MIDORO-89810 format. One record per residue (C-alpha): residue number from 1; x, y, z; residue in three letters. Coordinates in Angstrom, 2 decimals. Layout:
<rs>
+-----+---------+---------+---------+-----+
|   i |      xx |      yy |      zz |  aa |
+-----+---------+---------+---------+-----+
| NUM |       X |       Y |       Z | ala |
...
+-----+---------+---------+---------+-----+
</rs>
This chain:
<rs>
+-----+---------+---------+---------+-----+
|   i |      xx |      yy |      zz |  aa |
+-----+---------+---------+---------+-----+
|   1 |   50.22 |  134.15 |   55.83 | met |
|   2 |   53.05 |  134.07 |   53.31 | ala |
|   3 |   52.66 |  130.36 |   52.44 | trp |
|   4 |   49.28 |  131.12 |   50.85 | gln |
|   5 |   51.06 |  132.94 |   48.03 | asp |
|   6 |   52.36 |  129.59 |   46.79 | asn |
|   7 |   49.09 |  127.65 |   46.96 | val |
|   8 |   47.32 |  126.72 |   43.73 | arg |
|   9 |   43.78 |  127.99 |   44.09 | lys |
|  10 |   40.98 |  126.54 |   41.99 | val |
|  11 |   37.20 |  126.41 |   42.16 | val |
|  12 |   36.53 |  122.68 |   42.69 | pro |
|  13 |   34.03 |  120.50 |   40.89 | tyr |
|  14 |   30.84 |  120.01 |   42.92 | val |
|  15 |   29.40 |  116.49 |   42.55 | pro |
|  16 |   25.76 |  115.62 |   43.12 | gly |
|  17 |   24.70 |  115.07 |   46.71 | glu |
|  18 |   25.14 |  111.61 |   48.19 | gln |
|  19 |   22.53 |  111.44 |   50.98 | pro |
|  20 |   22.99 |  108.87 |   53.71 | glu |
|  21 |   19.30 |  108.10 |   54.13 | ser |
|  22 |   18.02 |  105.04 |   52.26 | lys |
|  23 |   14.52 |  106.52 |   52.26 | glu |
|  24 |   15.45 |  109.19 |   49.72 | ile |
|  25 |   14.70 |  108.54 |   46.05 | ile |
|  26 |   18.06 |  109.42 |   44.53 | lys |
|  27 |   17.80 |  110.60 |   40.93 | leu |
|  28 |   20.58 |  113.19 |   40.93 | asn |
|  29 |   23.84 |  111.44 |   39.97 | thr |
|  30 |   22.94 |  109.21 |   36.99 | asn |
|  31 |   23.75 |  105.94 |   38.70 | glu |
|  32 |   22.21 |  102.79 |   37.28 | asn |
|  33 |   19.20 |  101.74 |   39.39 | pro |
|  34 |   19.96 |   98.05 |   38.90 | tyr |
|  35 |   22.80 |   96.03 |   40.46 | pro |
|  36 |   25.72 |   94.64 |   38.48 | pro |
|  37 |   25.62 |   91.10 |   37.16 | ser |
|  38 |   25.61 |   88.11 |   39.52 | asp |
|  39 |   28.95 |   87.20 |   37.91 | val |
|  40 |   30.39 |   90.35 |   39.49 | val |
|  41 |   28.77 |   89.55 |   42.82 | lys |
|  42 |   30.17 |   86.00 |   42.80 | lys |
|  43 |   33.65 |   87.26 |   41.86 | thr |
|  44 |   33.72 |   89.72 |   44.74 | leu |
|  45 |   32.44 |   87.09 |   47.19 | gln |
|  46 |   35.23 |   84.73 |   46.16 | glu |
|  47 |   37.92 |   87.40 |   46.17 | phe |
|  48 |   40.71 |   86.29 |   48.49 | gly |
|  49 |   41.64 |   88.57 |   51.36 | thr |
|  50 |   45.26 |   87.50 |   50.90 | asp |
|  51 |   45.18 |   89.29 |   47.56 | asp |
|  52 |   44.74 |   92.57 |   49.44 | leu |
|  53 |   48.16 |   92.09 |   51.03 | arg |
|  54 |   49.86 |   92.49 |   47.65 | leu |
|  55 |   50.05 |   95.45 |   45.32 | tyr |
|  56 |   47.72 |   95.21 |   42.32 | pro |
|  57 |   49.08 |   94.79 |   38.83 | ser |
|  58 |   50.44 |   98.23 |   37.85 | pro |
|  59 |   49.32 |   97.62 |   34.27 | ser |
|  60 |   45.95 |   96.11 |   35.30 | ala |
|  61 |   46.89 |   93.52 |   32.69 | ala |
|  62 |   43.86 |   91.21 |   33.10 | lys |
|  63 |   41.41 |   94.09 |   32.84 | leu |
|  64 |   43.23 |   95.63 |   29.87 | val |
|  65 |   43.18 |   92.27 |   28.06 | lys |
|  66 |   39.50 |   91.71 |   28.83 | ala |
|  67 |   38.58 |   95.18 |   27.53 | leu |
|  68 |   40.73 |   94.71 |   24.42 | ala |
|  69 |   39.05 |   91.37 |   23.65 | asp |
|  70 |   35.58 |   92.81 |   24.33 | tyr |
|  71 |   36.06 |   95.76 |   21.96 | his |
|  72 |   38.09 |   93.90 |   19.35 | gly |
|  73 |   41.28 |   95.96 |   19.71 | val |
|  74 |   44.82 |   95.23 |   20.86 | lys |
|  75 |   45.94 |   95.55 |   24.47 | glu |
|  76 |   48.28 |   98.36 |   23.42 | glu |
|  77 |   45.16 |  100.37 |   22.51 | asn |
|  78 |   43.62 |  100.32 |   26.02 | val |
|  79 |   44.28 |  102.50 |   29.08 | phe |
|  80 |   42.42 |  102.08 |   32.39 | val |
|  81 |   41.92 |  104.42 |   35.32 | gly |
|  82 |   39.96 |  105.03 |   38.49 | val |
|  83 |   36.71 |  105.99 |   36.78 | gly |
|  84 |   36.55 |  108.02 |   33.59 | ser |
|  85 |   37.26 |  111.17 |   35.63 | asp |
|  86 |   40.73 |  109.83 |   36.40 | asp |
|  87 |   41.24 |  108.87 |   32.76 | val |
|  88 |   40.16 |  112.29 |   31.47 | ile |
|  89 |   42.20 |  114.13 |   34.07 | gly |
|  90 |   45.28 |  112.09 |   33.11 | met |
|  91 |   44.57 |  112.78 |   29.45 | ala |
|  92 |   44.35 |  116.54 |   30.09 | phe |
|  93 |   47.71 |  116.39 |   31.84 | leu |
|  94 |   49.24 |  114.32 |   29.04 | thr |
|  95 |   47.91 |  115.86 |   25.84 | phe |
|  96 |   46.85 |  119.44 |   26.51 | phe |
|  97 |   50.20 |  121.21 |   26.87 | asn |
|  98 |   49.98 |  123.84 |   24.15 | ser |
|  99 |   49.68 |  127.57 |   24.71 | asp |
| 100 |   46.64 |  127.43 |   22.42 | lys |
| 101 |   43.22 |  127.05 |   24.09 | pro |
| 102 |   41.52 |  123.69 |   24.19 | ile |
| 103 |   37.87 |  123.59 |   23.12 | leu |
| 104 |   34.77 |  122.05 |   24.68 | phe |
| 105 |   31.07 |  123.05 |   24.58 | pro |
| 106 |   29.80 |  125.83 |   26.84 | asp |
| 107 |   27.15 |  123.45 |   28.19 | val |
| 108 |   28.92 |  120.20 |   28.97 | ser |
| 109 |   30.50 |  118.27 |   31.83 | tyr |
| 110 |   31.51 |  120.96 |   34.33 | ser |
| 111 |   34.65 |  119.06 |   35.39 | phe |
| 112 |   36.37 |  120.00 |   32.10 | tyr |
| 113 |   36.90 |  123.62 |   33.14 | ser |
| 114 |   38.04 |  122.49 |   36.60 | val |
| 115 |   40.79 |  120.29 |   35.13 | trp |
| 116 |   41.80 |  123.07 |   32.75 | ala |
| 117 |   42.12 |  125.52 |   35.63 | asp |
| 118 |   43.93 |  122.99 |   37.81 | leu |
| 119 |   46.51 |  122.18 |   35.12 | phe |
| 120 |   46.63 |  125.82 |   33.94 | gln |
| 121 |   45.41 |  124.98 |   30.45 | ile |
| 122 |   43.83 |  127.82 |   28.46 | pro |
| 123 |   40.38 |  126.98 |   27.14 | tyr |
| 124 |   37.42 |  128.29 |   25.16 | glu |
| 125 |   33.85 |  127.02 |   25.24 | arg |
| 126 |   32.07 |  127.35 |   21.87 | pro |
| 127 |   28.35 |  127.83 |   22.44 | met |
| 128 |   25.86 |  125.13 |   21.60 | leu |
| 129 |   23.02 |  126.43 |   19.45 | asp |
| 130 |   19.56 |  127.29 |   20.83 | glu |
| 131 |   18.57 |  123.62 |   20.70 | ala |
| 132 |   21.76 |  122.64 |   22.58 | phe |
| 133 |   23.31 |  121.09 |   19.46 | arg |
| 134 |   26.98 |  121.30 |   18.52 | leu |
| 135 |   27.99 |  123.82 |   15.89 | val |
| 136 |   30.76 |  121.78 |   14.29 | lys |
| 137 |   32.22 |  124.75 |   12.43 | glu |
| 138 |   33.15 |  126.31 |   15.79 | asp |
| 139 |   35.76 |  123.55 |   16.12 | tyr |
| 140 |   37.53 |  124.27 |   12.84 | tyr |
| 141 |   39.69 |  127.01 |   14.31 | lys |
| 142 |   43.21 |  126.66 |   15.68 | glu |
| 143 |   43.28 |  125.05 |   19.13 | asn |
| 144 |   45.33 |  123.01 |   21.56 | gly |
| 145 |   42.95 |  120.03 |   21.72 | gly |
| 146 |   39.27 |  119.15 |   21.94 | ile |
| 147 |   37.02 |  117.19 |   24.29 | ile |
| 148 |   33.34 |  116.58 |   23.56 | ile |
| 149 |   30.90 |  114.47 |   25.59 | pro |
| 150 |   28.60 |  112.37 |   23.39 | asn |
| 151 |   25.84 |  111.94 |   24.46 | pro |
| 152 |   26.30 |  115.29 |   26.14 | asn |
| 153 |   25.95 |  115.86 |   29.85 | ala |
| 154 |   23.84 |  117.50 |   31.08 | pro |
| 155 |   21.75 |  117.94 |   27.89 | thr |
| 156 |   21.48 |  114.19 |   27.08 | ala |
| 157 |   21.77 |  114.97 |   23.35 | ile |
| 158 |   23.58 |  112.57 |   21.04 | tyr |
| 159 |   25.39 |  113.89 |   17.98 | glu |
| 160 |   25.67 |  111.57 |   14.99 | glu |
| 161 |   29.00 |  109.88 |   14.38 | leu |
| 162 |   29.39 |  111.86 |   11.14 | ser |
| 163 |   29.50 |  115.08 |   13.20 | val |
| 164 |   32.20 |  113.64 |   15.43 | met |
| 165 |   34.25 |  112.49 |   12.45 | glu |
| 166 |   33.92 |  115.88 |   10.79 | asp |
| 167 |   35.39 |  117.58 |   13.87 | ile |
| 168 |   38.18 |  114.99 |   14.17 | ile |
| 169 |   39.10 |  115.31 |   10.49 | ser |
| 170 |   39.40 |  119.10 |   10.84 | his |
| 171 |   41.76 |  118.73 |   13.81 | asn |
| 172 |   44.39 |  116.18 |   12.84 | arg |
| 173 |   47.18 |  118.18 |   14.52 | asp |
| 174 |   45.75 |  117.91 |   18.07 | val |
| 175 |   44.28 |  115.19 |   20.29 | val |
| 176 |   40.49 |  114.93 |   20.12 | val |
| 177 |   38.74 |  113.17 |   23.01 | met |
| 178 |   35.19 |  111.85 |   22.84 | ile |
| 179 |   33.75 |  111.29 |   26.32 | asp |
| 180 |   31.23 |  108.45 |   25.93 | glu |
| 181 |   30.06 |  107.95 |   29.50 | ala |
| 182 |   26.46 |  107.45 |   28.29 | tyr |
| 183 |   26.96 |  105.89 |   24.86 | ile |
| 184 |   25.49 |  102.51 |   25.81 | asp |
| 185 |   22.05 |  104.10 |   26.31 | phe |
| 186 |   21.79 |  105.35 |   22.72 | gly |
| 187 |   23.86 |  106.20 |   19.67 | gly |
| 188 |   26.88 |  104.82 |   17.88 | lys |
| 189 |   30.30 |  104.85 |   19.50 | ser |
| 190 |   33.28 |  106.59 |   17.94 | ala |
| 191 |   35.38 |  103.50 |   18.71 | leu |
| 192 |   35.15 |  102.45 |   15.08 | glu |
| 193 |   37.09 |  105.59 |   14.13 | leu |
| 194 |   40.11 |  104.88 |   16.35 | val |
| 195 |   41.95 |  102.85 |   13.73 | glu |
| 196 |   41.37 |  105.61 |   11.15 | lys |
| 197 |   42.48 |  108.56 |   13.32 | tyr |
| 198 |   45.63 |  108.22 |   15.42 | asp |
| 199 |   44.76 |  111.45 |   17.31 | asn |
| 200 |   41.39 |  110.16 |   18.60 | leu |
| 201 |   40.90 |  109.04 |   22.21 | leu |
| 202 |   37.52 |  107.49 |   23.13 | val |
| 203 |   36.71 |  107.36 |   26.84 | ile |
| 204 |   34.10 |  105.12 |   28.48 | gln |
| 205 |   33.16 |  104.11 |   32.02 | thr |
| 206 |   31.73 |  101.31 |   34.14 | tyr |
| 207 |   29.86 |  103.82 |   36.32 | ser |
| 208 |   26.65 |  104.18 |   34.29 | lys |
| 209 |   25.65 |  101.28 |   32.09 | ser |
| 210 |   27.62 |   98.66 |   34.04 | arg |
| 211 |   26.18 |   99.64 |   37.45 | ser |
| 212 |   29.63 |   99.95 |   39.04 | met |
| 213 |   29.96 |  103.61 |   40.01 | ala |
| 214 |   31.11 |  102.55 |   43.48 | gly |
| 215 |   34.06 |  100.53 |   42.27 | ile |
| 216 |   35.53 |  103.23 |   39.95 | arg |
| 217 |   36.64 |  101.94 |   36.56 | ile |
| 218 |   37.09 |  104.04 |   33.45 | gly |
| 219 |   39.07 |  103.39 |   30.31 | tyr |
| 220 |   40.29 |  104.96 |   27.08 | ala |
| 221 |   40.84 |  103.40 |   23.68 | ile |
| 222 |   43.13 |  105.02 |   21.15 | gly |
| 223 |   46.22 |  104.54 |   19.02 | ser |
| 224 |   49.14 |  102.73 |   20.63 | lys |
| 225 |   51.08 |  106.02 |   20.60 | glu |
| 226 |   48.40 |  107.85 |   22.60 | leu |
| 227 |   48.07 |  104.98 |   25.09 | ile |
| 228 |   51.84 |  104.76 |   25.56 | ala |
| 229 |   51.94 |  108.48 |   26.38 | cys |
| 230 |   49.11 |  108.08 |   28.90 | leu |
| 231 |   50.83 |  105.16 |   30.61 | asn |
| 232 |   54.12 |  107.06 |   30.81 | ala |
| 233 |   52.42 |  109.96 |   32.62 | val |
| 234 |   50.40 |  107.64 |   34.88 | lys |
| 235 |   53.52 |  105.71 |   35.87 | asn |
| 236 |   55.26 |  109.00 |   36.65 | ser |
| 237 |   52.46 |  109.89 |   39.05 | tyr |
| 238 |   51.03 |  106.65 |   40.51 | asn |
| 239 |   51.67 |  103.19 |   39.09 | ser |
| 240 |   49.01 |  101.46 |   41.19 | tyr |
| 241 |   45.84 |  103.29 |   40.22 | thr |
| 242 |   43.45 |  100.34 |   39.82 | ile |
| 243 |   43.00 |   98.16 |   42.90 | asn |
| 244 |   42.81 |   94.38 |   42.80 | ser |
| 245 |   39.08 |   94.11 |   43.51 | thr |
| 246 |   38.28 |   96.58 |   40.73 | ala |
| 247 |   40.39 |   94.59 |   38.26 | ile |
| 248 |   38.60 |   91.34 |   39.17 | ala |
| 249 |   35.12 |   92.89 |   39.09 | ala |
| 250 |   35.84 |   94.74 |   35.87 | gly |
| 251 |   36.84 |   91.53 |   34.10 | val |
| 252 |   33.78 |   89.70 |   35.48 | ala |
| 253 |   31.35 |   92.37 |   34.28 | ser |
| 254 |   32.41 |   91.84 |   30.68 | leu |
| 255 |   31.58 |   88.14 |   30.88 | gln |
| 256 |   27.81 |   88.59 |   31.22 | asp |
| 257 |   26.81 |   90.47 |   28.08 | lys |
| 258 |   23.24 |   89.16 |   28.16 | glu |
| 259 |   22.58 |   90.70 |   31.58 | tyr |
| 260 |   24.30 |   93.94 |   30.57 | phe |
| 261 |   22.10 |   94.34 |   27.52 | glu |
| 262 |   18.95 |   93.44 |   29.45 | ala |
| 263 |   19.58 |   96.15 |   32.05 | met |
| 264 |   20.27 |   98.72 |   29.33 | ile |
| 265 |   16.96 |   97.80 |   27.70 | asp |
| 266 |   15.14 |   98.28 |   31.02 | lys |
| 267 |   16.61 |  101.74 |   31.57 | val |
| 268 |   15.85 |  102.82 |   28.00 | val |
| 269 |   12.27 |  101.53 |   28.19 | ala |
| 270 |   11.68 |  103.48 |   31.41 | thr |
| 271 |   13.28 |  106.58 |   29.90 | arg |
| 272 |   10.99 |  106.48 |   26.88 | glu |
| 273 |    7.92 |  105.95 |   29.06 | arg |
| 274 |    8.92 |  108.92 |   31.20 | met |
| 275 |    9.11 |  111.18 |   28.16 | lys |
| 276 |    5.43 |  110.63 |   27.49 | gly |
| 277 |    4.38 |  110.91 |   31.13 | glu |
| 278 |    6.33 |  114.11 |   31.74 | met |
| 279 |    5.08 |  115.70 |   28.53 | ala |
| 280 |    1.58 |  115.09 |   29.85 | arg |
| 281 |    2.51 |  117.12 |   32.94 | leu |
| 282 |    3.72 |  120.07 |   30.84 | gly |
| 283 |    7.44 |  119.33 |   30.71 | phe |
| 284 |    9.69 |  119.88 |   27.72 | asp |
| 285 |   12.95 |  118.01 |   27.31 | phe |
| 286 |   15.67 |  117.15 |   24.86 | thr |
| 287 |   15.60 |  113.83 |   23.02 | asp |
| 288 |   17.63 |  111.98 |   25.62 | ser |
| 289 |   19.97 |  109.21 |   24.55 | lys |
| 290 |   21.43 |  108.91 |   28.06 | ala |
| 291 |   20.16 |  107.46 |   31.34 | asn |
| 292 |   18.60 |  110.75 |   32.40 | phe |
| 293 |   16.20 |  113.43 |   31.19 | leu |
| 294 |   17.04 |  117.11 |   30.82 | phe |
| 295 |   13.70 |  118.77 |   31.45 | ala |
| 296 |   12.03 |  122.13 |   31.99 | ser |
| 297 |    8.43 |  123.06 |   32.76 | his |
| 298 |    6.44 |  125.61 |   30.81 | gly |
| 299 |    4.85 |  127.28 |   33.82 | lys |
| 300 |    7.03 |  126.57 |   36.85 | met |
| 301 |   10.68 |  127.40 |   37.54 | ala |
| 302 |   13.09 |  124.48 |   37.70 | ala |
| 303 |   14.52 |  125.67 |   41.02 | lys |
| 304 |   11.06 |  125.67 |   42.60 | asp |
| 305 |   10.37 |  122.15 |   41.38 | ile |
| 306 |   13.80 |  121.03 |   42.59 | phe |
| 307 |   13.14 |  122.39 |   46.09 | glu |
| 308 |    9.62 |  120.99 |   46.23 | ala |
| 309 |   10.91 |  117.53 |   45.29 | leu |
| 310 |   13.57 |  117.72 |   48.01 | arg |
| 311 |   10.84 |  118.31 |   50.56 | glu |
| 312 |    9.29 |  115.06 |   49.36 | lys |
| 313 |   12.70 |  113.33 |   49.69 | glu |
| 314 |   13.24 |  113.02 |   45.96 | ile |
| 315 |   16.63 |  114.29 |   44.78 | tyr |
| 316 |   17.21 |  115.50 |   41.22 | val |
| 317 |   19.99 |  117.76 |   39.90 | arg |
| 318 |   19.61 |  121.51 |   39.48 | tyr |
| 319 |   22.32 |  123.66 |   37.89 | phe |
| 320 |   22.36 |  127.35 |   38.77 | asn |
| 321 |   24.28 |  128.07 |   35.58 | ile |
| 322 |   23.54 |  130.42 |   32.69 | ala |
| 323 |   21.48 |  128.91 |   29.85 | arg |
| 324 |   20.43 |  125.83 |   31.85 | ile |
| 325 |   19.14 |  127.37 |   35.10 | asp |
| 326 |   15.57 |  126.47 |   34.20 | asn |
| 327 |   16.30 |  122.78 |   33.60 | tyr |
| 328 |   16.43 |  119.73 |   35.83 | leu |
| 329 |   18.56 |  116.69 |   35.19 | arg |
| 330 |   16.58 |  113.65 |   36.29 | ile |
| 331 |   18.26 |  110.25 |   36.43 | ser |
| 332 |   16.27 |  107.24 |   35.29 | ile |
| 333 |   15.51 |  105.04 |   38.29 | gly |
| 334 |   13.43 |  101.90 |   38.62 | thr |
| 335 |    9.84 |  102.01 |   37.38 | asp |
| 336 |    8.69 |  102.16 |   41.00 | glu |
| 337 |   10.93 |  105.15 |   41.73 | glu |
| 338 |    9.82 |  106.94 |   38.57 | met |
| 339 |    6.16 |  106.37 |   39.43 | asp |
| 340 |    6.74 |  108.05 |   42.80 | lys |
| 341 |    8.49 |  110.91 |   41.01 | leu |
| 342 |    5.52 |  111.32 |   38.65 | leu |
| 343 |    3.09 |  111.33 |   41.55 | glu |
| 344 |    5.14 |  114.04 |   43.27 | ala |
| 345 |    5.50 |  116.12 |   40.10 | leu |
| 346 |    1.78 |  115.95 |   39.44 | glu |
| 347 |    1.09 |  117.36 |   42.91 | gln |
| 348 |    3.76 |  120.05 |   42.54 | ile |
| 349 |    2.85 |  121.40 |   39.11 | val |
| 350 |   -0.91 |  121.24 |   39.69 | ser |
| 351 |   -0.54 |  123.23 |   42.92 | ala |
+-----+---------+---------+---------+-----+
</rs>
């Protein structure tokens, strides 16, 4: 069929499974196990159906202002999108237009290579070292832009802010993006560097720490020049990216900081407890600063554990990818869910 010659062919990103059954313990997509704040719930309950008749604000002005106030920046420094995936994809399209390859770690968020292929952007993936740490010197060479997740996914490792700044300072002629989807669970954000470096774009999301993966809000903070470029591309593609309910819920979530911090503390406490419990069962793992563990077992293959857990209706994430094919990524659930996971793991590894 001749029309196939003109079709753009890419290998798509494969997200974690979303099972329909409520009986399954779902620890495979890094969602927050706790609901969003009651302020969000109340806002959605009071949301007027008549508002759905109208287009949402193309600038998502209320959400942009709320995020600017929350982070202590100006509204001109904030860009919002439909989850951080939308924000990153738009940023790839906007800023990575050189014939030089962009750089991102060989073990990192697998969507980066998908976007690069989709937008026909050349790329290279400098290897993390044997401990899955960044080798900052690998990012000193000529390139067309950089994106680094911190904490990294799927390794859960956080690199100190000094490492991030070193890479940014060596790349003042390109846009450097720091993908901070998990930053609220540990580490220091690069947001404090935005005023110092006009080529830095910091990207965060409501999907993890704010328990709102289902409503899809992501945002970027950067210099007014970077944000203006992003908005120009967005408005050339789709002006109405954020829907009205998302804008309202996103503003509401920022109003209950006490609840937000309490839920973060709960996830972190469970994560730290799980490190000790899983070590007792013979697991090794990185020092996670995210809401998941990146773990391997000394005597049993990760794929076998993954399949055995599925039989017990417990879903974790397995990557059949070089360097990490003997690791499992295990989201932090409630204490009750993690106790059931431990019980299952004990049976599996002892057998």
